[in-house]
C-alpha positions in Angstrom: 90.5 139.1 97.3 86.9 140.6 96.6 84.2 138.8 94.9 82.6 140.0 91.8 79.0 139.8 91.2 80.1 137.6 88.5 81.8 135.5 90.8 79.3 135.4 93.3 76.4 134.0 89.7 79.9 131.9 88.7 79.2 130.4 91.8 75.5 130.6 92.8 75.0 128.3 89.3 77.9 125.7 90.2 76.2 124.9 93.5 73.3 124.8 91.8 74.7 122.4 89.7 76.4 119.9 92.0 73.4 120.3 94.1 71.2 118.7 90.7 74.0 116.2 89.9 74.4 114.7 93.8 70.5 114.9 94.2 68.5 114.2 90.5 66.2 114.0 90.1 65.1 117.7 92.3 63.1 120.5 92.3 63.5 124.2 92.4 62.1 124.5 95.8 64.4 121.8 97.2 67.5 123.3 95.5 66.5 126.9 97.0 66.1 124.7 100.5 69.8 123.6 99.7 71.8 125.9 99.3 70.3 128.7 100.8 69.3 130.8 97.6 65.6 131.7 96.9 63.2 130.1 95.2 63.7 133.3 92.6 66.6 133.0 92.3 67.1 129.1 91.7 64.1 129.6 89.4 66.6 131.7 86.9 69.6 129.8 87.4 68.3 126.4 86.7 66.3 128.1 83.1 70.1 128.7 82.6 71.7 125.6 83.6 68.6 124.3 81.2 69.2 126.4 78.1 73.2 125.3 78.4 71.7 121.7 78.1 73.7 121.0 81.4 70.6 119.5 83.2 66.6 118.3 81.8 62.9 118.6 82.8 61.7 115.3 83.9 58.7 115.2 84.7 56.3 116.5 88.7 55.9 115.2 91.1 53.1 115.9 93.6 52.6 118.5 96.4 51.6 118.6 99.7 47.6 120.6 99.1 49.6 122.6 95.9 50.8 122.4 92.4 52.3 119.7 91.0 56.3 120.2 90.9 58.3 120.1 88.6 61.3 118.2 88.5 64.8 118.4 86.6 68.4 116.1 86.4 72.0 116.6 85.0 71.9 115.6 81.5 74.6 113.5 82.0 74.7 113.3 78.3 75.0 117.3 77.4 78.7 117.5 77.1 82.8 115.8 79.0 84.4 116.9 81.3 88.2 115.6 81.7 90.6 115.6 84.5 93.9 115.2 84.6 95.9 114.2 87.3 99.7 115.1 86.7 102.3 113.5 89.2 105.6 113.3 90.1 105.4 109.9 88.7 102.3 109.3 86.2 100.0 111.2 84.1 96.7 109.9 84.7 93.4 110.8 82.9 89.5 110.3 83.3 87.6 111.7 80.8 83.7 111.8 82.7 79.9 112.7 81.6 78.4 115.7 83.3 77.1 113.4 86.1 80.5 112.5 86.5 80.8 109.5 85.4 84.0 107.7 84.6 83.8 106.8 80.9 87.5 106.5 79.2 90.6 106.3 81.8 94.3 106.3 80.5 97.3 106.2 81.8 101.5 107.3 81.0 104.4 106.6 83.3 106.6 109.1 83.6 109.9 107.2 84.4 112.8 108.8 86.9 114.3 111.7 84.2 111.2 112.5 82.6 110.1 115.5 84.4 111.1 118.7 82.1 107.9 120.4 81.1 107.9 119.4 77.3 108.0 115.8 78.4 105.2 116.5 80.5 103.1 117.7 77.7 103.6 115.1 75.6 102.8 113.0 77.8 100.2 114.4 79.1 98.5 115.2 75.3 98.8 111.3 74.9 96.6 110.5 77.8 93.9 113.5 76.7 93.8 111.8 73.1 93.2 108.6 74.4 89.7 109.1 76.4 88.9 111.2 73.6 89.4 108.7 71.1 88.3 105.8 73.6 85.0 107.8 74.6 84.4 108.9 70.7 83.5 112.1 72.5 83.9 114.3 69.3 85.8 118.3 70.4 81.8 119.8 70.6 81.3 117.2 73.0 84.6 118.5 75.8 83.4 121.1 77.6 87.0 121.5 79.4 89.6 119.9 80.6 90.7 120.4 84.0 94.4 120.1 85.0 95.8 119.5 88.0 99.8 119.5 88.7 101.7 119.7 91.9 103.3 122.6 93.5 102.1 126.2 94.1 100.4 127.4 90.8 98.6 130.6 89.9 95.2 129.5 87.9 94.5 132.9 86.5 97.5 133.0 84.3 97.8 129.1 83.8 101.2 128.9 85.4 103.1 126.3 87.2 104.9 128.9 89.4 107.0 126.0 91.6 106.7 122.2 91.8 109.9 121.7 94.4 109.9 118.0 92.8 111.0 118.6 89.2 112.6 122.2 90.5 110.3 123.9 88.3 110.2 127.8 88.3 106.9 129.8 86.3 106.2 127.1 83.7 103.4 128.6 81.5 101.8 125.0 81.3 98.6 125.8 80.4 99.8 127.6 77.1 102.3 124.9 76.6 99.4 122.6 76.7 97.4 124.8 74.6 99.4 123.8 71.5 98.3 120.5 71.7 94.8 120.4 73.7 92.1 122.2 72.0 89.7 122.5 74.3 89.7 125.4 76.7 92.2 124.6 79.4 91.6 125.1 83.7 94.8 124.5 86.4 94.7 124.3 90.0 96.5 121.3 92.5 96.2 117.8 93.9 95.5 119.2 96.9 92.6 121.1 95.4 91.6 118.7 93.7 91.3 116.4 95.8 89.9 118.4 98.5 86.7 119.0 96.1 86.1 115.8 94.9 85.3 114.9 98.9 82.6 117.7 99.4 81.0 116.5 96.4 81.3 112.7 96.5 83.5 111.3 99.7 83.8 111.6 102.9 83.6 115.6 103.3 80.4 115.6 101.9 77.9 117.4 104.0 80.6 119.0 106.5 81.1 122.6 107.2 85.3 121.9 107.9 87.4 119.0 106.9 91.0 118.4 105.8 91.9 116.4 103.2 95.2 115.1 103.4 96.9 114.1 100.5 100.0 111.9 100.4 101.8 110.7 97.4 105.5 112.0 96.6 104.5 115.4 97.7 102.4 115.8 100.7 99.8 118.4 101.3 96.6 119.7 103.2 93.8 120.7 101.3 91.2 122.6 103.4 87.2 122.9 102.9 86.1 125.4 106.0 82.7 126.8 106.6 81.6 124.4 104.0 84.0 125.9 101.0 87.3 125.3 99.7 89.8 127.3 101.5 92.5 129.0 98.7 93.9 131.1 100.4 95.5 134.8 99.3 97.7 133.5 96.5 95.4 129.7 96.3 98.9 128.5 98.4 96.8 127.6 101.3 97.9 123.8 102.3 101.4 123.6 101.8 101.4 121.2 104.9 103.9 119.4 103.9 107.0 121.9 104.4 105.7 122.7 107.6 108.7 122.2 109.9 108.7 118.2 111.4 111.9 117.6 112.6 114.0 120.7 113.2 117.3 119.7 111.4 115.6 116.7 110.1 116.1 115.0 106.5 116.7 117.8 103.5 113.7 118.9 101.7 113.4 119.5 97.6 112.1 122.7 98.9 115.4 123.8 100.7 114.3 123.2 104.0 115.3 120.2 106.5 112.7 117.9 108.3 109.7 118.9 105.9 106.0 117.0 106.9 107.0 115.6 103.4 110.4 114.6 103.0 108.8 111.5 106.2 105.6 110.3 105.0 105.9 111.2 101.2 106.5 108.4 98.7 110.5 109.0 98.9 110.4 110.2 102.9 108.9 105.7 103.7 111.3 104.8 101.4 114.1 106.5 103.4 112.6 105.3 106.5 112.4 100.9 104.7 116.6 101.3 103.4 117.5 103.0 107.4 115.9 100.1 108.6 116.6 97.4 106.7 119.1 98.6 103.8 119.1 94.8 102.0 115.1 94.6 102.2 114.2 93.1 99.3 110.5 95.2 99.9 112.7 98.0 98.1 112.7 98.7 94.7 115.7 101.9 95.1 114.2 103.6 91.3 110.6 102.6 91.5 108.8 104.5 94.4 104.9 103.0 92.9 105.5 99.2 93.1 108.0 99.5 97.1 104.9 101.1 98.2 102.9 98.1 97.2 105.0 95.8 97.9 105.3 97.7 101.7 101.1 97.5 102.0 101.5 93.3 100.8 103.8 92.8 103.1 102.4 94.9 106.0 98.9 93.4 105.2 100.7 89.5 105.6 101.8 91.0 108.5 105.7 91.0 108.1 107.8 92.4 110.7 110.2 94.9 108.8 107.2 96.1 106.7 104.9 96.5 109.5 107.6 98.4 111.5 107.7 101.4 108.5 104.1 101.8 108.7 104.5 102.5 112.3 106.9 104.6 111.8 105.7 106.4 109.0 101.9 107.0 111.3 104.1 107.8 113.8 104.8 111.1 112.1 102.5 111.6 110.6 100.1 111.4 113.6 102.4 114.0 115.4 101.8 116.4 111.9 97.7 115.5 111.6 97.5 116.4 115.4 98.6 119.8 114.5 95.7 120.0 111.8 93.7 119.3 114.6 94.6 121.4 117.1 94.8 123.8 114.2 91.5 124.0 112.7 89.5 122.0 114.4 88.0 120.1 111.5 84.7 117.8 111.5 86.5 115.1 109.3 90.3 114.4 108.2 90.3 111.9 105.1 94.4 110.3 104.3 93.8 110.8 100.2 96.3 110.0 97.3 98.0 106.9 96.3 99.8 106.3 98.9 97.3 106.3 101.5 95.0 103.9 98.8 98.2 101.2 98.8 98.9 101.3 102.5 95.5 101.8 103.3 94.0 99.6 106.7 97.3 99.1 108.0 98.2 103.1 108.4 95.2 104.4 109.3 94.9 102.1 112.4 98.0 103.3 113.2 97.4 107.2 112.8 94.6 107.0 114.9 96.7 105.7 117.7 99.8 108.2 117.5 97.3 111.4 116.7 95.6 109.3 120.2 98.9 110.7 122.0 99.6 113.8 120.4 96.1 116.3 119.5 94.4 118.4 122.1 91.3 115.7 123.9 88.1 118.3 123.1 88.9 118.9 119.3 89.9 115.4 119.0 86.6 114.2 120.0 84.6 115.8 117.8 87.5 114.8 114.4 87.0 111.3 112.5 90.3 110.2 111.1 89.1 108.2 107.6 90.1 106.9 104.5 89.2 108.1 101.2 85.7 106.2 99.7 85.9 107.8 96.6 86.4 104.9 94.1 87.8 106.5 91.2 91.1 109.1 91.5 90.0 112.0 93.3 92.4 114.4 91.8 90.9 113.4 88.6 87.8 114.1 89.3 88.3 117.1 91.2 90.2 118.7 88.0 87.2 117.7 86.3 85.2 120.0 88.7 87.7 122.6 88.0 86.9 122.3 84.0 83.1 122.2 84.8 83.6 125.7 86.9 85.1 127.3 84.5 82.6 126.4 81.8 80.3 127.5 84.4 81.9 131.0 84.7 83.2 131.7 80.4 78.5 131.5 79.7 78.0 134.7 79.6 74.7 135.1 81.3 71.6 134.9 79.1 72.6 132.1 76.2 70.8 131.0 73.7 73.4 127.9 73.2 75.7 125.5 74.8 79.0 126.8 75.5 81.7 127.2 73.2 84.9 124.8 73.4 87.5 126.9 71.8 90.7 126.6 72.9 93.2 128.5 74.2 92.3 132.5 73.7 88.5 131.7 75.4 88.4 134.9 77.8 88.1 133.3 81.5 89.8 130.0 80.2 91.3 129.2 83.1 89.8 132.6 85.5 87.8 130.3 87.4 85.3 131.8 90.5 86.7 130.3 94.1 83.2 129.0 94.9 84.1 125.3 94.9 
């Protein structure tokens, strides 16, 4: 899709603010060098961000033989952003200041059978209300709410087009949420959210090409190519979890058989445990989280059945990651989301060994395979950046005041640029 001048301006604003958040305090000259933009362009963008009260002047630094350089830093108290992580078994919400420090958290459990859109919306509304109340952030301080939902989404219309694990089709999710949440809303999915979080603060920072493997109930691969988030023509890139790993293999919610997700997602791992040891005390049949946590503790303690399940999972995961390495030749593959976090180092060791058996030598030599180093929930963090980008896009070029925080109906509410 051809980018408009507005898209390019939003992307430039976003990149300058991203650099300021990462390197505060910094000078306009340093920003120009880091972003590749001209000093004049950076000066204009910095002026706009100052007008928006997203950044502030913080003094001067000496320059070699020249005039002192003015320094700018992020204005952490200039507004709040909310990141919503909707997963198949929980809703996790975090509220951030503009430096993307976590100010408040809230969780809602999603029990089996609680996947109807109105039920999910109720959990999200309750958790968002909780973090705003905890942080004492008035409505005027919350600049936007980024929402991550599993599956394929249309972020321009706010529609969850297809979520196979819930059998959702064309759910107008942001319209439903706007009935309960009076802040601008921005939609995407966890693949993009995790990838942006890694680009900003994690293992993909400073890397040109990276793959972020999201291991949860569902499975996918977020792609950062050429230093930026790769979305694909219809915002559907990364559905690696629904590529075929085993011909005529396990049935998948998407309707196919043998998908990667059916072997390395939480339900697939539970099935592997059940097949290996049907009466294992590690198995909690109706609770994915409890099963994975119990399995992780047992594997760390050297329990044979747990170690075998981790090895079997890594065998499939390693083969599937090898395809990504051979195809994309990334600098780093990051294992992210809650299953990867809980299984941790035992899974990572086995995956590295499995990848070494399958990937081509040359691309493998250039690729690191690591666990996500982000200490908070990467999906919530990434979702908050979608809200930040939306705020930057919906604000006119010339500004006299801080951005408005009206709810549904704000032009560009979910029409963010593909700049991250």
